[in-house]
Backbone as XML, in Angstrom:
<?xml version="1.0"?>
<chain id="A" units="angstrom">
  <residue number="1" name="UNK">
    <atom name="N" x="1.106" y="-1.430" z="-0.005"/>
    <atom name="CA" x="0.225" y="-0.085" z="0.231"/>
    <atom name="C" x="0.594" y="1.335" z="-0.145"/>
  </residue>
  <residue number="2" name="UNK">
    <atom name="N" x="0.310" y="2.588" z="-0.605"/>
    <atom name="CA" x="1.032" y="3.675" z="-0.282"/>
    <atom name="C" x="0.672" y="4.016" z="1.174"/>
  </residue>
  <residue number="3" name="UNK">
    <atom name="N" x="2.608" y="4.937" z="1.124"/>
    <atom name="CA" x="2.573" y="5.582" z="2.657"/>
    <atom name="C" x="2.720" y="7.118" z="2.272"/>
  </residue>
  <residue number="4" name="UNK">
    <atom name="N" x="2.397" y="7.111" z="0.901"/>
    <atom name="CA" x="2.841" y="8.755" z="0.560"/>
    <atom name="C" x="1.908" y="9.660" z="1.289"/>
  </residue>
  <residue number="5" name="UNK">
    <atom name="N" x="2.169" y="10.922" z="1.580"/>
    <atom name="CA" x="0.844" y="11.682" z="1.765"/>
    <atom name="C" x="1.092" y="12.778" z="0.972"/>
  </residue>
  <residue number="6" name="UNK">
    <atom name="N" x="0.143" y="13.266" z="-0.253"/>
    <atom name="CA" x="-1.743" y="12.355" z="-0.235"/>
    <atom name="C" x="-1.295" y="10.967" z="-0.584"/>
  </residue>
  <residue number="7" name="UNK">
    <atom name="N" x="-2.006" y="10.357" z="-0.496"/>
    <atom name="CA" x="-1.879" y="8.925" z="-0.984"/>
    <atom name="C" x="-1.765" y="8.513" z="-2.457"/>
  </residue>
  <residue number="8" name="UNK">
    <atom name="N" x="-1.370" y="8.011" z="-2.970"/>
    <atom name="CA" x="-1.484" y="7.761" z="-4.583"/>
    <atom name="C" x="-2.751" y="7.211" z="-5.007"/>
  </residue>
  <residue number="9" name="UNK">
    <atom name="N" x="-3.238" y="7.389" z="-6.259"/>
    <atom name="CA" x="-4.207" y="6.761" z="-6.891"/>
    <atom name="C" x="-4.013" y="5.426" z="-7.011"/>
  </residue>
  <residue number="10" name="UNK">
    <atom name="N" x="-5.031" y="4.744" z="-6.745"/>
    <atom name="CA" x="-5.022" y="3.076" z="-6.899"/>
    <atom name="C" x="-5.172" y="2.918" z="-8.154"/>
  </residue>
  <residue number="11" name="UNK">
    <atom name="N" x="-4.421" y="1.586" z="-8.394"/>
    <atom name="CA" x="-4.274" y="1.347" z="-10.458"/>
    <atom name="C" x="-5.657" y="1.088" z="-10.736"/>
  </residue>
  <residue number="12" name="UNK">
    <atom name="N" x="-6.698" y="1.178" z="-9.904"/>
    <atom name="CA" x="-8.333" y="1.307" z="-10.861"/>
    <atom name="C" x="-8.361" y="2.577" z="-11.256"/>
  </residue>
  <residue number="13" name="UNK">
    <atom name="N" x="-7.891" y="3.620" z="-10.393"/>
    <atom name="CA" x="-8.447" y="4.888" z="-10.983"/>
    <atom name="C" x="-8.107" y="5.679" z="-12.099"/>
  </residue>
  <residue number="14" name="UNK">
    <atom name="N" x="-8.983" y="6.161" z="-12.674"/>
    <atom name="CA" x="-8.543" y="7.068" z="-13.764"/>
    <atom name="C" x="-6.704" y="7.507" z="-13.645"/>
  </residue>
  <residue number="15" name="UNK">
    <atom name="N" x="-6.765" y="8.063" z="-13.243"/>
    <atom name="CA" x="-5.546" y="8.850" z="-12.939"/>
    <atom name="C" x="-4.412" y="7.991" z="-12.244"/>
  </residue>
  <residue number="16" name="UNK">
    <atom name="N" x="-4.544" y="7.036" z="-12.559"/>
    <atom name="CA" x="-3.640" y="5.582" z="-11.862"/>
    <atom name="C" x="-2.159" y="5.916" z="-12.338"/>
  </residue>
  <residue number="17" name="UNK">
    <atom name="N" x="-1.808" y="6.519" z="-13.748"/>
    <atom name="CA" x="-0.236" y="6.601" z="-14.105"/>
    <atom name="C" x="0.402" y="7.904" z="-13.159"/>
  </residue>
  <residue number="18" name="UNK">
    <atom name="N" x="-0.472" y="8.639" z="-12.061"/>
    <atom name="CA" x="0.105" y="9.868" z="-11.225"/>
    <atom name="C" x="0.757" y="8.962" z="-10.087"/>
  </residue>
  <residue number="19" name="UNK">
    <atom name="N" x="0.863" y="8.061" z="-9.965"/>
    <atom name="CA" x="1.231" y="7.381" z="-8.903"/>
    <atom name="C" x="3.012" y="7.587" z="-8.522"/>
  </residue>
  <residue number="20" name="UNK">
    <atom name="N" x="3.379" y="7.347" z="-7.780"/>
    <atom name="CA" x="5.172" y="7.595" z="-7.664"/>
    <atom name="C" x="5.843" y="6.214" z="-8.339"/>
  </residue>
  <residue number="21" name="UNK">
    <atom name="N" x="6.514" y="6.619" z="-8.703"/>
    <atom name="CA" x="7.592" y="5.662" z="-9.263"/>
    <atom name="C" x="8.528" y="5.124" z="-8.127"/>
  </residue>
  <residue number="22" name="UNK">
    <atom name="N" x="8.648" y="3.706" z="-7.946"/>
    <atom name="CA" x="9.333" y="3.200" z="-6.838"/>
    <atom name="C" x="10.391" y="2.518" z="-7.437"/>
  </residue>
  <residue number="23" name="UNK">
    <atom name="N" x="10.217" y="1.770" z="-8.968"/>
    <atom name="CA" x="11.534" y="1.502" z="-9.151"/>
    <atom name="C" x="11.521" y="1.952" z="-10.987"/>
  </residue>
  <residue number="24" name="UNK">
    <atom name="N" x="12.592" y="2.345" z="-11.513"/>
    <atom name="CA" x="12.680" y="2.930" z="-12.425"/>
    <atom name="C" x="13.652" y="1.983" z="-13.210"/>
  </residue>
  <residue number="25" name="UNK">
    <atom name="N" x="13.161" y="1.792" z="-14.344"/>
    <atom name="CA" x="14.388" y="0.596" z="-15.448"/>
    <atom name="C" x="13.921" y="1.203" z="-16.902"/>
  </residue>
  <residue number="26" name="UNK">
    <atom name="N" x="14.356" y="2.480" z="-16.823"/>
    <atom name="CA" x="14.678" y="3.237" z="-18.572"/>
    <atom name="C" x="15.003" y="2.437" z="-19.284"/>
  </residue>
  <residue number="27" name="UNK">
    <atom name="N" x="16.064" y="1.314" z="-19.001"/>
    <atom name="CA" x="16.975" y="0.830" z="-19.710"/>
    <atom name="C" x="16.335" y="-0.546" z="-20.530"/>
  </residue>
  <residue number="28" name="UNK">
    <atom name="N" x="15.325" y="-0.590" z="-19.841"/>
    <atom name="CA" x="14.168" y="-1.812" z="-20.101"/>
    <atom name="C" x="12.889" y="-1.458" z="-20.865"/>
  </residue>
  <residue number="29" name="UNK">
    <atom name="N" x="12.834" y="0.058" z="-20.436"/>
    <atom name="CA" x="11.532" y="0.547" z="-21.365"/>
    <atom name="C" x="10.264" y="0.302" z="-20.295"/>
  </residue>
  <residue number="30" name="UNK">
    <atom name="N" x="10.601" y="0.061" z="-18.892"/>
    <atom name="CA" x="9.570" y="0.367" z="-17.528"/>
    <atom name="C" x="9.928" y="0.616" z="-16.290"/>
  </residue>
  <residue number="31" name="UNK">
    <atom name="N" x="8.498" y="1.565" z="-15.796"/>
    <atom name="CA" x="8.756" y="1.770" z="-14.621"/>
    <atom name="C" x="7.433" y="0.932" z="-13.579"/>
  </residue>
  <residue number="32" name="UNK">
    <atom name="N" x="7.903" y="0.768" z="-12.215"/>
    <atom name="CA" x="6.693" y="-0.364" z="-11.479"/>
    <atom name="C" x="6.398" y="1.255" z="-10.641"/>
  </residue>
  <residue number="33" name="UNK">
    <atom name="N" x="5.136" y="1.372" z="-10.553"/>
    <atom name="CA" x="4.365" y="2.563" z="-9.738"/>
    <atom name="C" x="3.894" y="2.395" z="-8.538"/>
  </residue>
  <residue number="34" name="UNK">
    <atom name="N" x="3.887" y="3.488" z="-7.593"/>
    <atom name="CA" x="3.217" y="3.006" z="-6.175"/>
    <atom name="C" x="2.108" y="2.059" z="-5.577"/>
  </residue>
  <residue number="35" name="UNK">
    <atom name="N" x="1.251" y="1.988" z="-7.080"/>
    <atom name="CA" x="0.061" y="1.317" z="-7.001"/>
    <atom name="C" x="-0.068" y="-0.075" z="-7.114"/>
  </residue>
  <residue number="36" name="UNK">
    <atom name="N" x="1.207" y="-0.223" z="-7.680"/>
    <atom name="CA" x="1.694" y="-1.662" z="-8.554"/>
    <atom name="C" x="1.518" y="-1.885" z="-9.882"/>
  </residue>
  <residue number="37" name="UNK">
    <atom name="N" x="1.278" y="-0.846" z="-10.473"/>
    <atom name="CA" x="0.933" y="-0.392" z="-11.952"/>
    <atom name="C" x="2.228" y="-0.476" z="-12.404"/>
  </residue>
  <residue number="38" name="UNK">
    <atom name="N" x="2.484" y="-1.517" z="-13.834"/>
    <atom name="CA" x="3.888" y="-1.354" z="-14.617"/>
    <atom name="C" x="3.507" y="-0.349" z="-15.771"/>
  </residue>
  <residue number="39" name="UNK">
    <atom name="N" x="4.176" y="0.969" z="-15.950"/>
    <atom name="CA" x="3.882" y="1.282" z="-17.059"/>
    <atom name="C" x="5.223" y="1.189" z="-18.179"/>
  </residue>
  <residue number="40" name="UNK">
    <atom name="N" x="5.304" y="1.468" z="-19.417"/>
    <atom name="CA" x="5.815" y="1.413" z="-20.252"/>
    <atom name="C" x="6.226" y="2.098" z="-21.293"/>
  </residue>
  <residue number="41" name="UNK">
    <atom name="N" x="7.107" y="2.670" z="-21.804"/>
    <atom name="CA" x="7.647" y="3.568" z="-22.296"/>
    <atom name="C" x="7.079" y="3.724" z="-23.476"/>
  </residue>
  <residue number="42" name="UNK">
    <atom name="N" x="5.913" y="3.042" z="-23.866"/>
    <atom name="CA" x="5.543" y="3.171" z="-25.320"/>
    <atom name="C" x="4.108" y="3.813" z="-24.704"/>
  </residue>
  <residue number="43" name="UNK">
    <atom name="N" x="3.885" y="3.945" z="-23.518"/>
    <atom name="CA" x="2.525" y="4.158" z="-22.823"/>
    <atom name="C" x="1.805" y="3.448" z="-22.537"/>
  </residue>
  <residue number="44" name="UNK">
    <atom name="N" x="1.837" y="1.369" z="-22.643"/>
    <atom name="CA" x="1.296" y="0.465" z="-22.651"/>
    <atom name="C" x="1.247" y="0.621" z="-20.896"/>
  </residue>
  <residue number="45" name="UNK">
    <atom name="N" x="0.712" y="-0.376" z="-20.251"/>
    <atom name="CA" x="0.487" y="-0.265" z="-18.764"/>
    <atom name="C" x="0.208" y="-1.992" z="-18.386"/>
  </residue>
  <residue number="46" name="UNK">
    <atom name="N" x="0.679" y="-2.441" z="-17.268"/>
    <atom name="CA" x="-0.114" y="-3.919" z="-16.960"/>
    <atom name="C" x="-0.340" y="-3.448" z="-15.706"/>
  </residue>
  <residue number="47" name="UNK">
    <atom name="N" x="-1.697" y="-4.122" z="-15.397"/>
    <atom name="CA" x="-2.206" y="-3.764" z="-14.060"/>
    <atom name="C" x="-1.789" y="-4.680" z="-13.350"/>
  </residue>
  <residue number="48" name="UNK">
    <atom name="N" x="-2.091" y="-4.624" z="-11.775"/>
    <atom name="CA" x="-1.833" y="-5.534" z="-10.873"/>
    <atom name="C" x="-2.520" y="-7.124" z="-11.156"/>
  </residue>
  <residue number="49" name="UNK">
    <atom name="N" x="-3.445" y="-6.993" z="-11.629"/>
    <atom name="CA" x="-4.275" y="-8.083" z="-11.755"/>
    <atom name="C" x="-3.819" y="-9.034" z="-12.887"/>
  </residue>
  <residue number="50" name="UNK">
    <atom name="N" x="-3.071" y="-8.269" z="-13.742"/>
    <atom name="CA" x="-2.660" y="-8.905" z="-15.395"/>
    <atom name="C" x="-3.409" y="-8.646" z="-16.374"/>
  </residue>
  <residue number="51" name="UNK">
    <atom name="N" x="-4.174" y="-7.459" z="-16.398"/>
    <atom name="CA" x="-4.829" y="-6.920" z="-17.153"/>
    <atom name="C" x="-4.075" y="-6.182" z="-18.231"/>
  </residue>
  <residue number="52" name="UNK">
    <atom name="N" x="-4.064" y="-6.038" z="-19.214"/>
    <atom name="CA" x="-3.229" y="-5.342" z="-20.088"/>
    <atom name="C" x="-3.918" y="-3.680" z="-20.581"/>
  </residue>
  <residue number="53" name="UNK">
    <atom name="N" x="-3.190" y="-2.466" z="-20.535"/>
    <atom name="CA" x="-3.810" y="-1.561" z="-21.189"/>
    <atom name="C" x="-2.888" y="-1.198" z="-22.259"/>
  </residue>
  <residue number="54" name="UNK">
    <atom name="N" x="-3.500" y="-0.925" z="-23.482"/>
    <atom name="CA" x="-2.692" y="-0.605" z="-24.781"/>
    <atom name="C" x="-2.087" y="0.400" z="-24.577"/>
  </residue>
  <residue number="55" name="UNK">
    <atom name="N" x="-0.884" y="0.677" z="-25.623"/>
    <atom name="CA" x="-0.248" y="1.728" z="-25.664"/>
    <atom name="C" x="-1.515" y="3.049" z="-26.148"/>
  </residue>
  <residue number="56" name="UNK">
    <atom name="N" x="-1.264" y="4.168" z="-25.493"/>
    <atom name="CA" x="-2.427" y="5.388" z="-25.909"/>
    <atom name="C" x="-1.545" y="6.426" z="-25.919"/>
  </residue>
  <residue number="57" name="UNK">
    <atom name="N" x="-0.782" y="6.597" z="-26.864"/>
    <atom name="CA" x="-0.212" y="7.856" z="-27.088"/>
    <atom name="C" x="-1.162" y="9.041" z="-27.693"/>
  </residue>
  <residue number="58" name="UNK">
    <atom name="N" x="-0.973" y="10.145" z="-27.338"/>
    <atom name="CA" x="-1.602" y="11.119" z="-28.073"/>
    <atom name="C" x="-1.760" y="10.980" z="-29.257"/>
  </residue>
  <residue number="59" name="UNK">
    <atom name="N" x="-2.480" y="11.151" z="-30.326"/>
    <atom name="CA" x="-2.373" y="11.591" z="-31.856"/>
    <atom name="C" x="-1.846" y="12.736" z="-31.970"/>
  </residue>
  <residue number="60" name="UNK">
    <atom name="N" x="-0.767" y="12.941" z="-33.198"/>
    <atom name="CA" x="-0.226" y="14.425" z="-33.132"/>
    <atom name="C" x="-0.935" y="14.741" z="-34.758"/>
  </residue>
  <residue number="61" name="UNK">
    <atom name="N" x="-1.208" y="15.791" z="-34.505"/>
    <atom name="CA" x="-2.032" y="16.864" z="-36.048"/>
    <atom name="C" x="-0.914" y="16.700" z="-36.660"/>
  </residue>
  <residue number="62" name="UNK">
    <atom name="N" x="-1.320" y="16.296" z="-38.485"/>
    <atom name="CA" x="-0.702" y="16.629" z="-39.450"/>
    <atom name="C" x="-0.623" y="18.351" z="-39.847"/>
  </residue>
  <residue number="63" name="UNK">
    <atom name="N" x="0.939" y="18.367" z="-39.683"/>
    <atom name="CA" x="0.576" y="19.831" z="-40.170"/>
    <atom name="C" x="1.343" y="19.793" z="-41.692"/>
  </residue>
  <residue number="64" name="UNK">
    <atom name="N" x="0.749" y="20.821" z="-42.673"/>
    <atom name="CA" x="0.930" y="20.876" z="-43.768"/>
    <atom name="C" x="1.765" y="21.937" z="-44.334"/>
  </residue>
</chain>
């Protein structure tokens, strides 16, 4: 459980990516957050219950 003050959002919260990083592995492309969420550099996520969240990069508007 999170011991930060204020408490980090849970892995079920819409703002779950705002939790603090407890282990960063940039050389491998992932980080473990305080709420047991694993976030990947491509913006994909692995939830604590094993569910996968597909990468959700923001769309970039095409310029002409």
